[in-house]
ZAMARGU-4260 file (C-alpha; in steps of 0.2 Angstrom, whole numbers, plus 5000, padded with zeros to 4 digits):
<rodrens>
0) 5525/4856/4931 | 5521/4874/4938 | 5531/4884/4925 | 5524/4901/4930 | 5529/4899/4949
5) 5546/4893/4944 | 5549/4907/4931 | 5544/4920/4944 | 5556/4912/4958 | 5571/4909/4948
10) 5570/4919/4932 | 5560/4935/4936 | 5563/4939/4955 | 5582/4937/4956 | 5586/4949/4941
15) 5573/4962/4947 | 5581/4962/4965 | 5598/4963/4957 | 5594/4978/4946 | 5584/4986/4960
20) 5599/4987/4971 | 5611/4992/4958 | 5600/5006/4952 | 5603/5023/4960 | 5591/5026/4974
25) 5581/5040/4965 | 5578/5028/4951 | 5572/5013/4961 | 5553/5017/4961 | 5554/5020/4942
30) 5562/5003/4940 | 5549/4995/4951 | 5535/5003/4941 | 5542/4995/4925 | 5544/4978/4934
35) 5527/4979/4941 | 5519/4982/4924 | 5529/4968/4916 | 5524/4956/4929 | 5506/4961/4928
40) 5505/4961/4909 | 5514/4944/4907 | 5498/4934/4905 | 5486/4947/4898 | 5495/4963/4892
45) 5478/4972/4888 | 5474/4972/4907 | 5489/4984/4910 | 5478/4997/4901 | 5464/4995/4915
50) 5477/4997/4928 | 5485/5012/4920 | 5467/5020/4919 | 5465/5017/4938 | 5483/5024/4941
55) 5481/5040/4931 | 5463/5044/4935 | 5466/5042/4954 | 5483/5052/4953 | 5474/5066/4944
60) 5459/5067/4956 | 5470/5066/4971 | 5479/5082/4966 | 5463/5090/4961 | 5455/5086/4978
65) 5470/5095/4986 | 5471/5110/4975 | 5452/5114/4976 | 5450/5109/4994 | 5444/5127/4999
70) 5428/5123/4988 | 5419/5109/4998 | 5407/5106/4984 | 5421/5105/4970 | 5432/5093/4981
75) 5417/5082/4984 | 5414/5081/4965 | 5431/5075/4962 | 5430/5062/4975 | 5413/5056/4967
80) 5421/5056/4950 | 5436/5046/4956 | 5425/5033/4965 | 5414/5031/4950 | 5429/5027/4939
85) 5437/5015/4951 | 5421/5006/4955 | 5415/5007/4938 | 5430/4998/4931 | 5428/4985/4945
90) 5409/4984/4941 | 5411/4981/4923 | 5424/4968/4924 | 5419/4959/4939 | 5400/4961/4941
95) 5393/4964/4923 | 5391/4946/4919 | 5383/4942/4936 | 5371/4957/4934 | 5366/4951/4917
100) 5363/4934/4922 | 5351/4940/4936 | 5342/4951/4923 | 5340/4937/4911 | 5330/4928/4924
105) 5316/4941/4922 | 5304/4935/4909 | 5304/4951/4899 | 5323/4951/4898 | 5327/4933/4895
110) 5332/4936/4877 | 5346/4949/4882 | 5363/4943/4878 | 5374/4936/4892 | 5389/4947/4896
115) 5405/4937/4898 | 5421/4948/4902 | 5438/4941/4908 | 5442/4947/4925 | 5459/4956/4927
120) 5469/4948/4941 | 5469/4957/4957 | 5457/4971/4952 | 5448/4970/4968 | 5464/4973/4978
125) 5471/4988/4968 | 5454/4996/4967 | 5452/4996/4986 | 5469/5003/4988 | 5465/5017/4975
130) 5449/5021/4984 | 5457/5022/5001 | 5469/5034/4994 | 5456/5046/4987 | 5446/5045/5003
135) 5461/5048/5014 | 5467/5063/5004 | 5449/5070/5005 | 5449/5067/5024 | 5466/5075/5025
140) 5473/5059/5033 | 5487/5059/5020 | 5494/5071/5008 | 5492/5068/4989 | 5507/5060/4980
145) 5515/5072/4968 | 5525/5059/4958 | 5515/5049/4946 | 5529/5036/4946 | 5528/5034/4965
150) 5509/5033/4965 | 5510/5020/4950 | 5522/5010/4960 | 5510/5010/4975 | 5495/5004/4965
155) 5504/4991/4955 | 5517/4984/4967 | 5519/4966/4961 | 5522/4957/4978 | 5504/4961/4985
160) 5496/4966/4969 | 5487/4949/4965 | 5483/4942/4982 | 5484/4956/4995 | 5486/4962/5008
165) 5476/4978/5004 | 5489/4991/5008 | 5484/5009/5012 | 5494/5023/5004 | 5495/5032/5021
170) 5504/5017/5028 | 5518/5017/5016 | 5518/5035/5010 | 5534/5039/5019 | 5542/5022/5013
175) 5539/5027/4995 | 5550/5042/4997 | 5562/5039/5011 | 5564/5020/5014 | 5581/5013/5018
180) 5584/4995/5014 | 5595/4985/5026 | 5603/4968/5026 | 5593/4962/5041 | 5576/4968/5033
185) 5581/4958/5017 | 5585/4943/5027 | 5568/4944/5037 | 5560/4946/5020 | 5568/4930/5013
190) 5563/4920/5029 | 5545/4926/5028 | 5544/4923/5009 | 5550/4905/5012 | 5537/4903/5026
195) 5523/4909/5014 | 5529/4898/5000 | 5530/4883/5011 | 5512/4886/5017 | 5506/4887/4999
200) 5515/4873/4991 | 5518/4860/5005 | 5501/4862/5015 | 5488/4871/5005 | 5490/4861/4989
205) 5490/4845/4998 | 5475/4849/5008 | 5466/4854/4992 | 5470/4837/4984 | 5462/4829/5000
210) 5447/4840/4998 | 5445/4835/4980 | 5446/4817/4984 | 5432/4818/4997 | 5421/4831/4989
215) 5410/4819/4979 | 5405/4808/4993 | 5411/4795/5006 | 5400/4797/5021 | 5397/4810/5034
220) 5414/4809/5042 | 5422/4811/5024 | 5411/4827/5021 | 5417/4835/5037 | 5435/4830/5035
225) 5434/4836/5017 | 5428/4853/5022 | 5441/4854/5035 | 5454/4851/5022 | 5447/4865/5012
230) 5448/4876/5027 | 5466/4872/5028 | 5468/4875/5010 | 5461/4892/5009 | 5469/4898/5025
235) 5487/4892/5020 | 5484/4897/5002 | 5479/4915/5006 | 5490/4918/5022 | 5504/4910/5012
240) 5503/4923/4998 | 5501/4936/5011 | 5517/4931/5019 | 5526/4930/5003 | 5519/4947/4999
245) 5525/4954/5015 | 5542/4945/5013 | 5545/4952/4996 | 5540/4969/5002 | 5553/4968/5015
250) 5566/4964/5002 | 5562/4980/4993 | 5562/4990/5009 | 5543/4990/5012 | 5534/4985/5028
255) 5516/4979/5026 | 5503/4975/5039 | 5500/4957/5045 | 5485/4950/5036 | 5481/4935/5047
260) 5483/4931/5065 | 5479/4913/5068 | 5461/4914/5064 | 5457/4896/5068 | 5461/4898/5086
265) 5446/4910/5088 | 5433/4907/5102 | 5419/4917/5093 | 5415/4922/5075 | 5418/4940/5080
270) 5436/4936/5085 | 5438/4926/5069 | 5435/4941/5059 | 5447/4951/5069 | 5460/4938/5064
275) 5455/4934/5046 | 5460/4945/5031 | 5463/4959/5043 | 5467/4972/5029 | 5450/4969/5021
280) 5439/4969/5037 | 5448/4985/5043 | 5445/4993/5026 | 5427/4990/5027 | 5426/4996/5045
285) 5435/5012/5041 | 5427/5016/5024 | 5410/5009/5025 | 5404/5004/5043 | 5411/5020/5052
290) 5405/5032/5038 | 5387/5024/5039 | 5387/5028/5058 | 5395/5012/5065 | 5390/5008/5083
295) 5385/5026/5086 | 5367/5024/5080 | 5352/5015/5087 | 5351/4996/5086 | 5341/4995/5070
300) 5353/5006/5061 | 5368/4997/5068 | 5361/4981/5061 | 5358/4989/5044 | 5376/4995/5044
305) 5382/4978/5048 | 5371/4970/5034 | 5378/4983/5021 | 5396/4979/5026 | 5394/4960/5026
310) 5384/4960/5010 | 5398/4970/5002 | 5411/4958/5010 | 5403/4943/5002 | 5401/4951/4985
315) 5419/4957/4985 | 5425/4939/4985 | 5415/4935/4970 | 5401/4939/4958 | 5390/4924/4963
320) 5375/4922/4974 | 5384/4910/4986 | 5397/4924/4990 | 5382/4935/4994 | 5374/4921/5005
325) 5391/4919/5013 | 5392/4937/5018 | 5374/4937/5025 | 5378/4921/5034 | 5392/4930/5044
330) 5381/4945/5046 | 5368/4934/5055 | 5381/4926/5066 | 5389/4942/5071 | 5372/4950/5075
335) 5367/4935/5086 | 5383/4936/5095 | 5382/4955/5097 | 5364/4956/5103 | 5357/4938/5108
340) 5369/4925/5115 | 5386/4934/5115 | 5386/4935/5134 | 5381/4917/5136 | 5395/4912/5124
345) 5408/4920/5135 | 5403/4909/5150 | 5407/4893/5141 | 5423/4884/5143 | 5436/4888/5130
350) 5435/4871/5122 | 5417/4873/5119 | 5419/4891/5112 | 5433/4884/5100 | 5421/4870/5094
355) 5407/4882/5092 | 5418/4894/5081 | 5425/4880/5071 | 5408/4872/5067 | 5401/4888/5060
360) 5418/4892/5051 | 5417/4876/5042 | 5399/4878/5037 | 5404/4895/5031 | 5417/4888/5020
365) 5405/4876/5013 | 5394/4890/5007 | 5409/4899/5001 | 5415/4885/4990 | 5400/4879/4981
370) 5393/4892/4968 | 5380/4880/4962 | 5365/4879/4974 | 5361/4861/4970 | 5379/4856/4974
375) 5379/4866/4990 | 5363/4857/4996 | 5370/4840/4991 | 5386/4843/5001 | 5376/4849/5016
380) 5365/4833/5016 | 5382/4823/5016 | 5387/4834/5031 | 5371/4832/5041 | 5363/4816/5037
385) 5369/4798/5036 | 5363/4795/5018 | 5380/4790/5013 | 5385/4781/5029 | 5399/4786/5041
390) 5414/4784/5030 | 5417/4773/5015 | 5432/4761/5014 | 5440/4771/5000 | 5437/4788/5009
395) 5445/4780/5025 | 5460/4774/5016 | 5462/4792/5008 | 5460/4800/5025 | 5473/4789/5034
400) 5486/4793/5021 | 5483/4812/5024 | 5484/4811/5043 | 5502/4818/5045 | 5497/4832/5033
405) 5481/4836/5043 | 5491/4835/5060 | 5504/4847/5053 | 5491/4859/5046 | 5482/4859/5063
410) 5498/4863/5072 | 5503/4876/5060 | 5486/4885/5063 | 5491/4889/5081 | 5505/4900/5088
415) 5514/4885/5096 | 5528/4884/5084 | 5531/4903/5085 | 5531/4902/5104 | 5544/4888/5104
420) 5555/4897/5091 | 5554/4913/5102 | 5561/4903/5117 | 5576/4897/5107 | 5580/4910/5093
425) 5593/4919/5104 | 5603/4903/5107 | 5619/4900/5096 | 5613/4885/5086 | 5597/4894/5081
430) 5603/4904/5067 | 5611/4889/5059 | 5595/4879/5062 | 5585/4893/5054 | 5596/4894/5039
435) 5595/4875/5036 | 5576/4874/5038 | 5574/4888/5026 | 5585/4880/5013 | 5577/4863/5015
440) 5559/4871/5014 | 5565/4880/4998 | 5571/4864/4990 | 5556/4854/4995 | 5544/4868/4988
445) 5554/4868/4972 | 5553/4849/4970 | 5535/4850/4973 | 5532/4863/4960 | 5542/4853/4948
450) 5533/4837/4951 | 5515/4842/4953 | 5503/4850/4941 | 5491/4854/4955 | 5494/4872/4961
455) 5477/4882/4961 | 5477/4901/4965 | 5462/4903/4976 | 5462/4921/4979 | 5468/4927/4962
460) 5451/4928/4955 | 5446/4941/4969
</rodrens>
């Protein structure tokens, strides 16, 4: 039984919403900050101190940057200090063990102790939010937040704290001070939260169980179907949490950016990354790629800029060589599309472009999943050789039982359902149908959470 999910849905969220709307408007951010810290500290209270250090330091440096703006040297110094603290905390908790493992491979350093530090949940997300705030204040893209409570609410806001999207301060600065909640916005939030919960519980978890069943072998077809199941799992897991975060944000009067836009319908890898984890890709574009020179430099420098962005993108996802390899893999594909065969790719029929994109996306997810190099090579051998045959009887039986799920997942990866709903939503029975569907989905999700012990949180570790 998934007690934590059920506790959140039925014991934590309802009273938080109730108290929030009862509280005077001027007190709502203060209450949210308390609720955020209770939520974050529920599992590991000590990590609240790490978040508090991030909140307080970036709040102070934001004010100092604004106060001493007339001195370019001094304001830059405050930016550097803020970034050192933010990235220092991220580096210590997320990458210290990885770096120590690399150093231990050097003969002269093989005796050094291994560093093993627990990773605070969501530290990559709230660190990137804090960094974007500091840079935007320095660039004068936003004014510094004068209220520590409001700033703390922004950094620690529990709906998107642990799995994104990455919310930039400038996008919600006015909402922190002047939002006006409405019944229609709250209803939209409930619907979006239910959609996200259904993605996670009814599709992602089931797809993950299929991948687990096929991961150890069963033939070349089983290997490809298995990694396709993992592709469904990671998409519906992450986009489901993003939808839930956006839905919860609406319930509290906030509007967050859309984080996914049907990435698996892409016709190129370039398009895929315009549709996948939009808040992360645009963050790296605005705070790394463009400051490095973006496309304005000569080709060798542009390629270098892309390499830096994609190496960092890989490492952002995890402190392991496979994530770095995954980032470099996409760097190579994007450079090839940009400078080598992109114009030829455009000439292909749409179906072939889809096949091309999905093939390389699935290969990418294989690299992403296997942190052990030997296991990665073994799985690749199953995908590209007939050493295990085409498909075993056991694997075939498993796949057949999951055909309805895979068909539903494939359909849900397209905007077809949204297009159909757009055509009928203004008709009289649509509201009743929508309410009934949402209620049924909530009941099914609750039943699944009660009956199943399988409920992995794929993106929480990032």
